[in-house]
DSSP file (Angstrom, degrees, kcal/mol; ACC not computed):
  #  RESIDUE AA STRUCTURE BP1 BP2  ACC     N-H-->O    O-->H-N    N-H-->O    O-->H-N    TCO  KAPPA ALPHA  PHI   PSI    X-CA   Y-CA   Z-CA
    1    1 A M              0   0    0      0, 0.0     2,-0.1     0, 0.0     0, 0.0   0.000 360.0 360.0 360.0 131.6 -132.6   26.6  115.0
    2    2 A N     >  -     0   0    0      1,-0.1     4,-2.4     4,-0.0     5,-0.2  -0.295 360.0-101.2 -80.8 168.7 -133.0   27.0  118.8
    3    3 A K  H  > S+     0   0    0      1,-0.2     4,-1.9     2,-0.2     5,-0.2   0.891 119.9  54.1 -58.6 -43.5 -136.1   28.0  120.6
    4    4 A A  H  > S+     0   0    0      1,-0.2     4,-1.6     2,-0.2    -1,-0.2   0.914 110.7  46.3 -58.7 -44.0 -134.9   31.6  121.1
    5    5 A N  H  > S+     0   0    0      1,-0.2     4,-2.1     2,-0.2    -1,-0.2   0.917 110.0  52.9 -68.5 -40.3 -134.2   32.1  117.4
    6    6 A S  H  < S+     0   0    0     -4,-2.4    -1,-0.2     1,-0.2    -2,-0.2   0.825 109.8  49.5 -67.7 -28.9 -137.5   30.6  116.4
    7    7 A Q  H  X S+     0   0    0     -4,-1.9     4,-0.7    -5,-0.2    -1,-0.2   0.807 112.4  47.5 -77.7 -28.7 -139.4   32.9  118.7
    8    8 A S  H  X S+     0   0    0     -4,-1.6     4,-2.6    -5,-0.2     5,-0.2   0.791  95.5  73.7 -80.3 -28.6 -137.5   36.0  117.3
    9    9 A Q  H  X S+     0   0    0     -4,-2.1     4,-2.7     1,-0.2     5,-0.2   0.934  97.4  46.2 -55.2 -52.8 -137.9   35.2  113.6
   10   10 A P  H  > S+     0   0    0      0, 0.0     4,-2.4     0, 0.0    -1,-0.2   0.931 113.8  50.5 -58.4 -41.9 -141.7   36.1  113.5
   11   11 A G  H  X S+     0   0    0     -4,-0.7     4,-1.9     1,-0.2    -2,-0.2   0.870 111.2  47.1 -64.4 -36.4 -141.0   39.3  115.4
   12   12 A M  H  X S+     0   0    0     -4,-2.6     4,-2.3     2,-0.2    -1,-0.2   0.911 112.0  50.7 -66.3 -42.1 -138.2   40.2  113.0
   13   13 A L  H  X S+     0   0    0     -4,-2.7     4,-2.5     2,-0.2    -2,-0.2   0.899 110.6  48.9 -61.7 -43.3 -140.3   39.5  110.0
   14   14 A L  H  X S+     0   0    0     -4,-2.4     4,-2.7    -5,-0.2    -1,-0.2   0.897 110.3  52.5 -66.1 -41.4 -143.1   41.7  111.4
   15   15 A G  H  X S+     0   0    0     -4,-1.9     4,-2.0     2,-0.2    -2,-0.2   0.908 110.2  47.0 -61.7 -43.5 -140.7   44.5  112.1
   16   16 A W  H  X S+     0   0    0     -4,-2.3     4,-1.6     1,-0.2    -2,-0.2   0.925 114.4  47.5 -64.1 -43.3 -139.4   44.4  108.5
   17   17 A M  H  X S+     0   0    0     -4,-2.5     4,-1.0     1,-0.2    -2,-0.2   0.865 108.4  53.8 -64.6 -37.2 -142.9   44.3  107.2
   18   18 A E  H  < S+     0   0    0     -4,-2.7     3,-0.5     1,-0.2     4,-0.4   0.900 107.4  51.7 -62.6 -42.6 -143.9   47.1  109.4
   19   19 A A  H >< S+     0   0    0     -4,-2.0     3,-0.6     1,-0.2    -1,-0.2   0.885 114.0  44.2 -63.0 -36.0 -141.0   49.3  108.1
   20   20 A L  H 3< S+     0   0    0     -4,-1.6    -1,-0.2     1,-0.2    -2,-0.2   0.581  95.2  79.5 -86.1 -10.3 -142.1   48.5  104.5
   21   21 A A  T 3< S+     0   0    0     -4,-1.0     2,-0.5    -3,-0.5    -1,-0.2   0.594  77.8  81.4 -74.8  -9.4 -145.8   49.1  105.2
   22   22 A D  S <> S-     0   0    0     -3,-0.6     4,-2.1    -4,-0.4     5,-0.2  -0.839  71.4-146.1-101.3 131.6 -145.5   52.9  105.0
   23   23 A S  H  > S+     0   0    0     -2,-0.5     4,-2.1     1,-0.2     5,-0.1   0.869  99.5  54.1 -62.2 -39.1 -145.4   54.6  101.6
   24   24 A T  H  > S+     0   0    0      2,-0.2     4,-2.6     1,-0.2    -1,-0.2   0.939 109.3  48.8 -64.5 -45.4 -143.0   57.3  102.8
   25   25 A R  H  > S+     0   0    0      1,-0.2     4,-2.6     2,-0.2    -2,-0.2   0.898 110.0  51.0 -61.7 -39.6 -140.5   54.7  104.0
   26   26 A L  H  X S+     0   0    0     -4,-2.1     4,-2.2     2,-0.2    -1,-0.2   0.913 110.0  50.0 -62.0 -41.8 -140.8   52.8  100.7
   27   27 A R  H  X S+     0   0    0     -4,-2.1     4,-2.1     2,-0.2    -2,-0.2   0.927 111.6  49.1 -62.9 -45.6 -140.1   56.1   98.9
   28   28 A L  H  X S+     0   0    0     -4,-2.6     4,-2.9     1,-0.2     5,-0.2   0.937 110.6  49.8 -61.1 -47.2 -137.1   56.7  101.1
   29   29 A L  H  X S+     0   0    0     -4,-2.6     4,-1.2     1,-0.2    -1,-0.2   0.876 107.8  53.2 -57.9 -41.4 -135.7   53.3  100.6
   30   30 A R  H  X S+     0   0    0     -4,-2.2     4,-0.6     2,-0.2     3,-0.2   0.911 113.2  45.0 -64.2 -40.1 -136.1   53.5   96.8
   31   31 A L  H >X S+     0   0    0     -4,-2.1     4,-1.1     1,-0.2     3,-0.9   0.939 115.7  45.5 -65.0 -47.0 -134.1   56.7   96.8
   32   32 A L  H 3< S+     0   0    0     -4,-2.9    47,-2.4     1,-0.2    -1,-0.2   0.558  96.3  75.8 -78.9  -6.4 -131.4   55.4   99.2
   33   33 A E  H 3< S+     0   0    0     -4,-1.2    -1,-0.2    -3,-0.2    -2,-0.2   0.861 115.8  16.5 -70.2 -33.5 -131.1   52.2   97.3
   34   34 A S  H << S+     0   0    0     -3,-0.9     2,-0.3    -4,-0.6    -2,-0.2   0.480 126.9  49.5-116.7  -2.6 -129.1   54.0   94.6
   35   35 A H     <  -     0   0    0     -4,-1.1     2,-0.7    -5,-0.1    44,-0.3  -0.986  64.9-137.8-138.3 146.3 -128.1   57.2   96.3
   36   36 A E        +     0   0    0     -2,-0.3     2,-0.3    42,-0.1    42,-0.2  -0.923  43.0 172.7 -98.1 118.7 -126.4   58.3   99.5
   37   37 A L  E     -A   77   0A   0     40,-2.0    40,-3.1    -2,-0.7     2,-0.1  -0.892  29.7-127.4-131.2 154.1 -128.4   61.4  100.6
   38   38 A G  E  >  -A   76   0A   0     -2,-0.3     4,-2.0    38,-0.2    38,-0.2  -0.424  37.9-102.1 -88.3 170.0 -128.8   63.8  103.5
   39   39 A V  H  > S+     0   0    0     36,-0.6     4,-2.9     1,-0.2     5,-0.2   0.911 121.3  52.4 -60.5 -45.4 -132.0   64.7  105.2
   40   40 A I  H  > S+     0   0    0      1,-0.2     4,-2.2     2,-0.2    -1,-0.2   0.908 109.1  49.8 -63.2 -40.6 -132.3   68.0  103.4
   41   41 A D  H  > S+     0   0    0      1,-0.2     4,-2.4     2,-0.2    -1,-0.2   0.925 111.8  48.5 -58.2 -45.2 -131.9   66.3  100.1
   42   42 A L  H  X S+     0   0    0     -4,-2.0     4,-2.5     1,-0.2    -2,-0.2   0.866 109.3  53.1 -64.1 -39.9 -134.5   63.9  101.0
   43   43 A C  H  X>S+     0   0    0     -4,-2.9     4,-1.5     2,-0.2     5,-1.2   0.921 109.2  49.3 -57.3 -47.2 -136.8   66.6  102.1
   44   44 A D  H  <5S+     0   0    0     -4,-2.2    -2,-0.2     1,-0.2    -1,-0.2   0.909 114.8  43.0 -63.3 -46.3 -136.5   68.4   98.8
   45   45 A V  H  <5S+     0   0    0     -4,-2.4    -1,-0.2     1,-0.2    -2,-0.2   0.910 122.3  37.5 -70.7 -39.2 -137.2   65.4   96.7
   46   46 A L  H  <5S-     0   0    0     -4,-2.5    -1,-0.2    -5,-0.2    -2,-0.2   0.543  99.1-133.1 -87.1  -9.2 -140.1   64.1   98.8
   47   47 A Q  T  <5 +     0   0    0     -4,-1.5    -3,-0.2     1,-0.2    -4,-0.1   0.928  62.0 131.2  50.2  50.0 -141.5   67.6   99.6
   48   48 A L      < -     0   0    0     -5,-1.2    -1,-0.2    -6,-0.2    -2,-0.1  -0.946  62.9 -97.3-129.4 151.0 -141.8   66.6  103.3
   49   49 A P     >  -     0   0    0      0, 0.0     4,-2.1     0, 0.0     3,-0.3  -0.237  34.7-113.1 -62.7 155.0 -140.7   68.5  106.5
   50   50 A Q  H  > S+     0   0    0      1,-0.2     4,-2.7     2,-0.2     5,-0.2   0.846 115.0  56.9 -59.6 -38.2 -137.5   67.6  108.1
   51   51 A S  H  > S+     0   0    0      2,-0.2     4,-2.1     1,-0.2    -1,-0.2   0.912 107.4  49.0 -60.2 -43.5 -139.2   66.2  111.2
   52   52 A T  H  > S+     0   0    0     -3,-0.3     4,-2.0     2,-0.2    -2,-0.2   0.917 113.5  44.9 -62.0 -49.3 -141.2   63.7  109.1
   53   53 A V  H  X S+     0   0    0     -4,-2.1     4,-2.7     1,-0.2     5,-0.2   0.932 113.2  50.7 -64.8 -43.6 -138.2   62.5  107.1
   54   54 A S  H  X S+     0   0    0     -4,-2.7     4,-2.4     1,-0.2    -2,-0.2   0.891 108.4  52.2 -63.0 -39.2 -136.0   62.1  110.2
   55   55 A R  H  X S+     0   0    0     -4,-2.1     4,-1.5    -5,-0.2    -1,-0.2   0.904 112.6  45.1 -62.4 -42.9 -138.7   60.1  112.0
   56   56 A H  H  X S+     0   0    0     -4,-2.0     4,-2.3     2,-0.2    -2,-0.2   0.885 110.9  53.2 -69.6 -37.9 -139.0   57.7  109.1
   57   57 A L  H  X S+     0   0    0     -4,-2.7     4,-2.6     1,-0.2     5,-0.2   0.896 106.0  54.6 -64.4 -37.5 -135.2   57.4  108.8
   58   58 A K  H  X S+     0   0    0     -4,-2.4     4,-2.5     2,-0.2    -1,-0.2   0.895 108.3  47.5 -62.4 -39.8 -135.0   56.5  112.4
   59   59 A V  H  X S+     0   0    0     -4,-1.5     4,-1.7     2,-0.2    -2,-0.2   0.934 114.0  48.3 -65.9 -43.7 -137.5   53.7  112.0
   60   60 A L  H  <>S+     0   0    0     -4,-2.3     5,-2.9     2,-0.2     6,-1.1   0.851 112.8  47.6 -62.2 -36.3 -135.6   52.5  108.9
   61   61 A A  H ><5S+     0   0    0     -4,-2.6     3,-1.3     4,-0.2    -1,-0.2   0.926 112.0  49.1 -71.0 -44.6 -132.2   52.7  110.8
   62   62 A E  H 3<5S+     0   0    0     -4,-2.5    -2,-0.2     1,-0.3    -1,-0.2   0.791 109.4  53.4 -67.9 -24.3 -133.6   50.9  113.8
   63   63 A G  T 3<5S-     0   0    0     -4,-1.7    -1,-0.3    -5,-0.2    -2,-0.2   0.478 117.5-115.0 -85.3  -4.8 -135.0   48.2  111.5
   64   64 A G  T < 5S+     0   0    0     -3,-1.3    -3,-0.2    -4,-0.2    -2,-0.1   0.748  84.1 117.9  77.5  24.7 -131.5   47.7  109.9
   65   65 A W  S   <S+     0   0    0     -5,-2.9    15,-2.3    -6,-0.2     2,-0.3   0.812  74.3  25.7 -85.6 -36.2 -132.6   49.0  106.5
   66   66 A V  E     -B   79   0A   0     -6,-1.1     2,-0.3    13,-0.2    13,-0.2  -0.867  60.5-155.9-129.9 159.6 -130.2   52.0  106.3
   67   67 A R  E     -B   78   0A   0     11,-2.5    11,-1.9    -2,-0.3     2,-0.4  -0.911  12.3-151.9-127.7 160.3 -127.0   53.2  107.7
   68   68 A S  E     -B   77   0A   0     -2,-0.3     2,-0.3     9,-0.2     9,-0.2  -0.939   6.8-167.5-130.7 154.8 -125.7   56.7  108.2
   69   69 A R  E     -B   76   0A   0      7,-2.4     7,-3.2    -2,-0.4     2,-0.4  -0.991  25.2-116.1-140.0 150.7 -122.4   58.4  108.2
   70   70 A R  E     +B   75   0A   0     -2,-0.3     2,-0.4     5,-0.2     5,-0.2  -0.672  26.9 177.0 -86.2 133.8 -121.4   61.8  109.3
   71   71 A Q  E >   -B   74   0A   0      3,-3.4     3,-2.0    -2,-0.4     2,-0.3  -0.879  69.3 -54.5-133.7 101.9 -119.9   64.3  106.8
   72   72 A G  T 3  S-     0   0    0     -2,-0.4    -2,-0.0     1,-0.3     0, 0.0  -0.546 121.5 -20.5  67.0-124.5 -119.2   67.6  108.5
   73   73 A T  T 3  S+     0   0    0     -2,-0.3     2,-0.4    -3,-0.1    -1,-0.3   0.365 123.9  89.3 -94.8   4.8 -122.6   68.6  110.0
   74   74 A T  E <   - B   0  71A   0     -3,-2.0    -3,-3.4   -36,-0.0     2,-0.6  -0.810  64.7-145.5-107.4 143.4 -124.6   66.3  107.8
   75   75 A H  E     - B   0  70A   0     -2,-0.4   -36,-0.6    -5,-0.2     2,-0.4  -0.928  17.5-156.1-100.2 122.6 -125.7   62.8  108.2
   76   76 A L  E     -AB  38  69A   0     -7,-3.2    -7,-2.4    -2,-0.6     2,-0.3  -0.834   9.2-156.5 -99.0 138.1 -125.7   60.9  104.8
   77   77 A Y  E     +AB  37  68A   0    -40,-3.1   -40,-2.0    -2,-0.4     2,-0.3  -0.873  14.4 173.9-117.8 146.1 -128.0   57.9  104.6
   78   78 A R  E     - B   0  67A   0    -11,-1.9   -11,-2.5    -2,-0.3     2,-0.3  -0.990  34.4-110.0-149.1 149.2 -127.8   54.9  102.3
   79   79 A M  E     - B   0  66A   0    -47,-2.4     2,-0.3    -2,-0.3     3,-0.2  -0.584  21.6-149.9 -74.9 138.6 -129.7   51.6  102.0
   80   80 A I    >>  +     0   0    0    -15,-2.3     3,-1.6    -2,-0.3     4,-0.9  -0.351  39.3 148.2-109.7  53.5 -127.6   48.6  102.9
   81   81 A L  G >4 S+     0   0    0     -2,-0.3     3,-0.8     1,-0.3    -1,-0.2   0.855  70.8  56.0 -56.4 -38.0 -129.1   46.1  100.7
   82   82 A D  G 34 S+     0   0    0     -3,-0.2    -1,-0.3     1,-0.2    -2,-0.1   0.701 108.4  49.0 -68.7 -18.3 -125.9   44.2  100.2
   83   83 A E  G <4 S+     0   0    0     -3,-1.6    -1,-0.2     2,-0.1    -2,-0.2   0.549  90.5 103.4 -96.4 -10.3 -125.6   43.8  104.1
   84   84 A L  S << S-     0   0    0     -4,-0.9   -19,-0.0    -3,-0.8   -20,-0.0  -0.344  80.6-100.8 -72.1 152.7 -129.2   42.5  104.6
   85   85 A E    >>  -     0   0    0      1,-0.1     4,-2.3    -2,-0.1     3,-0.5  -0.342  37.8-106.2 -63.9 152.2 -130.0   38.8  105.2
   86   86 A A  H 3> S+     0   0    0      1,-0.3     4,-2.2     2,-0.2     5,-0.1   0.862 119.7  51.3 -51.5 -42.8 -131.3   36.9  102.2
   87   87 A A  H 3> S+     0   0    0      1,-0.2     4,-2.1     2,-0.2    -1,-0.3   0.864 110.0  48.7 -68.7 -32.4 -134.9   36.8  103.5
   88   88 A T  H <> S+     0   0    0     -3,-0.5     4,-2.2     2,-0.2    -2,-0.2   0.877 110.1  52.3 -78.3 -34.5 -134.9   40.6  104.1
   89   89 A R  H  X S+     0   0    0     -4,-2.3     4,-2.3     2,-0.2    -2,-0.2   0.910 109.3  50.3 -60.5 -43.0 -133.5   41.2  100.5
   90   90 A K  H  X S+     0   0    0     -4,-2.2     4,-2.0    -5,-0.2    -2,-0.2   0.924 108.7  51.1 -61.3 -46.3 -136.3   39.1   99.1
   91   91 A L  H  X S+     0   0    0     -4,-2.1     4,-2.2     1,-0.2    -1,-0.2   0.896 110.5  49.8 -59.3 -39.9 -138.9   41.0  101.1
   92   92 A W  H  X S+     0   0    0     -4,-2.2     4,-2.4     1,-0.2    -1,-0.2   0.913 107.5  53.8 -66.9 -40.1 -137.5   44.3   99.7
   93   93 A L  H  < S+     0   0    0     -4,-2.3    -1,-0.2     1,-0.2    -2,-0.2   0.855 111.8  45.7 -63.0 -34.8 -137.6   42.9   96.2
   94   94 A L  H  < S+     0   0    0     -4,-2.0    -1,-0.2     1,-0.2    -2,-0.2   0.863 114.2  48.5 -73.5 -37.8 -141.2   42.1   96.6
   95   95 A A  H  <        0   0    0     -4,-2.2    -2,-0.2     1,-0.2    -1,-0.2   0.840 360.0 360.0 -73.2 -31.7 -142.0   45.4   98.2
   96   96 A R     <        0   0    0     -4,-2.4    -1,-0.2    -5,-0.2    -2,-0.1   0.539 360.0 360.0 -78.7 360.0 -140.4   47.7   95.7
């Protein structure tokens, strides 16, 4: 591992842990692990306002936990567990 990679690993790990440290984001990931859902669906299930759900989805997307695709005027979100690095998958399995 080169010096640049060794310096970025702790930062990446902290970012992953920060994303998982919030109970709302954990709930979102649990839902998106098995379902592809839109923001409105997530709002209904979690009983949270759209702005709150969207803010948490943005953090998860920036952290590489979820992907979205557009279907008409809706963005559908899903967790990308199969695309995560092994260390990230292990962290998720511990957190869930």
